[in-house]
ZAVEX-712486 format. One record per residue (C-alpha): residue in one letter; x, y, z. Coordinates in steps of 0.02 Angstrom, whole numbers, padded with zeros to 5 digits, always signed. Layout:
<lumgus>
AXYZ...
</lumgus>
This chain:
<lumgus>
X+00004+00002+00002X+00129+00094+00039X+00239+00090-00118X+00127+00231-00215X+00069+00319-00053X+00264+00389-00051X+00236+00430-00242X+00086+00523-00201X+00154+00625-00086X+00318+00690-00160X+00175+00752-00312X+00072+00835-00151X-00072+00803-00068X-00229+00791-00146X-00396+00834-00211X-00539+00716-00250X-00499+00691-00429X-00346+00802-00432X-00269+00955-00509X-00109+00997-00568X+00006+01129-00462X-00009+01267-00588X-00170+01321-00477X-00078+01383-00320X+00093+01348-00241X+00167+01184-00199X+00013+01087-00228X-00093+01181-00130X-00293+01187-00162X-00396+01341-00162X-00550+01273-00252X-00699+01287-00111X-00818+01403-00182X-00894+01493-00352X-00912+01640-00252X-00738+01658-00199X-00667+01593-00362X-00738+01745-00445X-00642+01866-00343X-00483+01748-00340X-00521+01720-00160X-00497+01895-00104X-00562+01915+00083X-00644+01744+00078X-00598+01726+00269X-00721+01886+00297X-00837+01866+00172X-00966+01745+00238X-01097+01743+00060X-01140+01569+00078X-01101+01415+00205X-00941+01366+00109X-00846+01506+00232X-00828+01360+00334X-00667+01295+00245X-00571+01455+00254X-00653+01541+00427X-00741+01419+00548X-00786+01588+00628X-00895+01676+00511X-01033+01542+00477X-01084+01633+00641X-01183+01784+00535X-01293+01642+00459X-01489+01651+00534X-01523+01514+00444X-01484+01312+00398X-01405+01313+00244X-01319+01203+00117X-01196+01231-00002X-01116+01146-00141X-01025+01172-00280X-00909+01085-00441X-00755+01157-00504X-00697+01097-00689X-00503+01132-00698X-00403+01128-00854X-00220+01139-00846X-00105+01170-00965X+00085+01118-00907X+00223+01092-01042X+00407+01050-01015X+00541+01090-01156X+00724+01006-01131X+00840+00895-01156X+00929+00750-01044X+01107+00741-01048X+01173+00544-00993X+01362+00527-00968X+01452+00378-01012X+01275+00304-01061X+01247+00414-01218X+01348+00513-01329X+01219+00666-01373X+01068+00731-01263X+00907+00668-01288X+00751+00790-01318X+00657+00765-01152X+00480+00892-01175X+00313+00834-01156X+00163+00938-01180X-00030+00930-01058X+00068+00830-00928X-00080+00870-00794X-00221+00797-00824X-00411+00894-00806X-00508+00870-00647X-00677+00892-00582X-00672+00947-00383X-00823+00945-00289X-00855+01029-00101X-01015+01029+00017X-01058+01146+00168X-01186+01146+00289X-01220+01259+00417X-01334+01276+00570X-01378+01393+00709X-01411+01305+00863X-01452+01453+00970X-01438+01643+00969X-01250+01622+00998X-01182+01442+00941X-01196+01396+00759X-01135+01198+00679X-01068+01192+00519X-01002+01046+00424X-00892+01051+00272X-00813+00907+00144X-00657+00972+00020X-00493+00959-00033X-00365+01090+00024X-00221+00989-00075X-00185+00884-00227X-00098+00835-00380X-00074+00741-00539X+00053+00726-00689X+00064+00597-00821X+00235+00590-00930X+00172+00470-01045X+00297+00332-01092X+00390+00409-01209X+00445+00547-01098X+00646+00527-01104X+00671+00610-00927X+00555+00468-00853X+00683+00429-00741X+00652+00585-00635X+00452+00589-00656X+00343+00481-00723X+00167+00456-00624X+00088+00558-00500X-00073+00558-00427X-00116+00600-00261X-00331+00598-00207X-00364+00671-00040X-00527+00723+00031X-00576+00838+00213X-00718+00808+00324X-00721+00958+00432X-00866+00976+00583X-00849+01190+00664X-00921+01261+00779X-00933+01472+00776X-00969+01567+00965X-01033+01739+00957X-00951+01840+01090X-01023+02017+01074X-01134+02091+00929X-00935+02128+00839X-00849+01977+00891X-00847+01799+00819X-00736+01627+00851X-00734+01460+00767X-00648+01311+00775X-00629+01136+00678X-00592+00985+00694X-00534+00868+00502X-00500+00715+00449X-00388+00674+00304X-00404+00531+00199X-00263+00538+00049X-00222+00402-00079X-00073+00412-00183X+00043+00334-00310X+00235+00412-00394X+00339+00321-00482X+00490+00361-00597X+00541+00232-00732X+00671+00192-00871X+00678+00294-01036X+00688+00214-01168X+00857+00300-01236X+00951+00213-01088X+00867+00052-01108X+01037+00000-01197X+01171+00066-01068X+01069-00014-00956X+01056-00186-01061X+01255-00166-01058X+01278-00143-00877X+01154-00294-00807X+01130-00415-00951X+00947-00393-00963X+00884-00367-01149X+00848-00183-01187X+00671-00209-01239X+00658-00270-01046X+00697-00128-00971X+00590+00015-01066X+00492+00064-00948X+00551-00054-00798X+00513+00027-00624X+00654+00121-00559X+00530+00140-00403X+00348+00151-00367X+00249+00206-00226X+00053+00200-00184X-00057+00190-00018X-00181+00280+00078X-00191+00339+00242X-00296+00458+00384X-00231+00626+00449X-00331+00742+00586X-00280+00909+00610X-00386+01057+00681X-00439+01254+00617X-00492+01414+00699X-00539+01561+00661X-00610+01758+00715X-00744+01858+00625X-00748+02036+00669X-00873+02153+00622X-00801+02333+00696X-00924+02421+00597X-01084+02391+00499X-00965+02422+00341X-00808+02336+00385X-00752+02136+00417X-00602+02089+00465X-00546+01894+00480X-00407+01825+00543X-00385+01618+00493X-00265+01471+00535X-00284+01289+00490X-00144+01171+00573X-00051+01078+00475X-00098+00888+00474X+00020+00758+00472X+00025+00601+00390X+00125+00434+00420X+00105+00315+00262X+00156+00125+00292X+00148+00019+00148X+00287-00057+00025X+00425+00020-00089X+00447-00094-00243X+00592-00052-00393X+00635-00183-00542X+00832-00131-00534X+00847-00099-00349X+00781-00271-00276X+00839-00226-00098X+00710-00074-00109X+00565-00222-00118X+00524-00224+00053X+00406-00133+00185X+00425+00021+00229X+00351+00210+00290X+00373+00383+00258X+00301+00532+00355X+00202+00676+00259X+00159+00840+00330X+00027+00935+00233X+00057+01129+00249X-00018+01265+00372X-00100+01418+00318X-00133+01568+00369X-00247+01709+00310X-00294+01873+00352X-00449+01949+00278X-00518+02120+00236X-00712+02142+00171X-00741+02353+00153X-00910+02398+00106X-00912+02563-00003X-01124+02610+00012X-01264+02495-00048X-01194+02421-00206X-01016+02436-00202X-00852+02326-00070X-00702+02276-00108X-00604+02142-00035X-00410+02103+00023X-00306+01942+00081X-00139+01890+00124X-00106+01701+00140X+00046+01634+00210X+00076+01451+00187X+00197+01361+00316X+00281+01261+00132X+00463+01245+00228X+00399+01091+00324X+00418+01004+00155X+00586+00961+00136X+00622+00773+00080X+00532+00612+00052X+00589+00480+00135X+00570+00294+00161X+00597+00210+00313X+00614+00031+00280X+00599-00115+00373X+00791-00158+00350X+00830-00008+00458X+00895+00088+00289X+00809+00270+00235X+00807+00268+00060X+00784+00461+00009X+00645+00478-00156X+00704+00645-00178X+00758+00820-00100X+00604+00948-00086X+00681+01107-00001X+00505+01206-00012X+00498+01371+00039X+00359+01485+00121X+00260+01546+00014X+00147+01717-00001X-00024+01737-00069X-00100+01941-00120X-00258+01940-00178X-00392+02079-00228X-00586+02082-00254X-00719+02180-00311X-00904+02144-00278X-01052+02248-00361X-01221+02201-00304X-01301+02277-00475X-01489+02208-00434X-01580+02091-00293X-01538+01966-00411X-01380+01981-00464X-01210+02013-00379X-01063+02035-00505X-00852+01997-00439X-00700+02039-00518X-00528+01972-00454X-00321+01963-00443X-00207+01892-00375X-00016+01829-00349X+00030+01651-00292X+00222+01651-00256X+00296+01477-00292X+00392+01398-00155X+00544+01319-00260X+00709+01380-00359X+00766+01297-00494X+00897+01204-00384X+00746+01118-00317X+00617+01141-00454X+00525+00944-00446X+00462+00876-00607X+00341+00808-00524X+00284+00960-00441X+00325+01074-00572X+00282+01233-00467X+00329+01406-00523X+00246+01587-00466X+00065+01644-00545X-00066+01774-00561X-00253+01744-00553X-00376+01863-00665X-00548+01795-00601X-00732+01843-00621X-00900+01799-00568X-01069+01815-00539X-01203+01758-00413X-01427+01747-00471X-01546+01763-00312X-01671+01639-00403X-01759+01660-00239X-01766+01744-00064X-01678+01549+00005X-01602+01486-00154X-01456+01562-00264X-01333+01509-00392X-01153+01538-00413X-01012+01551-00560X-00849+01580-00571X-00704+01599-00686X-00516+01603-00663X-00376+01620-00789X-00228+01572-00713X-00048+01604-00796X+00116+01547-00734X+00299+01607-00752X+00412+01499-00869X+00524+01449-00748X+00698+01365-00762X+00753+01176-00734X+00931+01094-00694X+00897+00928-00597X+01021+00791-00582X+00976+00613-00528X+01058+00432-00498X+00977+00305-00613X+00953+00198-00437X+01098+00070-00421X+01172+00076-00585X+01318+00213-00556X+01238+00319-00713X+01191+00484-00677X+01084+00606-00788X+01038+00776-00812X+00885+00861-00851X+00915+01052-00920X+00745+01129-00982X+00597+01247-00938X+00427+01239-00890X+00282+01331-00940X+00098+01327-00856X-00077+01426-00875X-00240+01335-00824X-00432+01376-00837X-00535+01352-00694X-00737+01354-00697X-00842+01341-00553X-01024+01318-00533X-01150+01298-00359X-01291+01327-00274X-01321+01366-00114X-01505+01337-00019X-01581+01400+00146X-01697+01327+00253
</lumgus>
């Protein structure tokens, strides 16, 4: 079970159908609500437009006077391309083309939220969503598959929470969460290196093409918590501070390899999902206009390496990650056109978590900007529909990585560039009762 779970770790911990890291720093996933997407999630923790605010700030659900359910479907269409060459001194006389287009698949990510007032001060909420995820697939002909081949992480979080009204201006919230994660990751022998390996091992080259260097898969449950403060100093201003704590996962299972038989044994691997802190403001400018802003800090520096602790007592280093902490800033505007329609727009800058030295083909992270728009249609006083759209433009980034090919003594270097963008469409329905 563990063999792919480590893989899943290196790719990232994920979402129920998974997405590409073109969406957010590292393998973070922001898509919890269509209304939030419309303003690039600016002011999200301070803008309780519907029950989906629970994912960001459990304190903010305290403003609801009636029970409400909210569900969304997010369609993500990423486009991540790798262009480069692989150099293997001693095994190949010339470098080979190591380029691949569209390595990240489309994904559909659902979420669901429910809030219920228990009395005039206490509210209960329940959320089902994801905050991390990734999926990359380089294909069987990729000439740098010893750096990355397939990687997929699926995860889902159940988050019960409560909000308490301290006074007329201040609410506090607390939640517990259970995260289930399922993942797979692998690397393989590229076709161009099979002849050289055949000479070393005596195994026919055709049997070595695509042979597993290592492969990991597995699943696990992890537990965490989140908390928030929601402050309304005036009738025009909301201020919020929220925190989602680190979730620790320990994956047990098996490591497998066709090139290194000693790796075929039970093992375990620790994975920490980074803590997230958000400071948010929602400021009304009048009866129709309001502006939103957020600053989000993600403690990605805890994600240093993927290392398997083998049953033999040895440690098997899968890869160094060395993520940096990341910041995300966003600005949004909301315009209430009339009683039926609300319009939104937003902009965000999302800081990447890796340098060129540490950039991974499994997690092709880079800086990115978001351009978003959306609207709400109030069909009745109790039922509304949200639509949000985002275009995410990733900065072109350099890749320069070296890796040993199992225990063969052969070392390759991959040099190239990564480019990425994505389209996200989200629809949501909210109903109060």
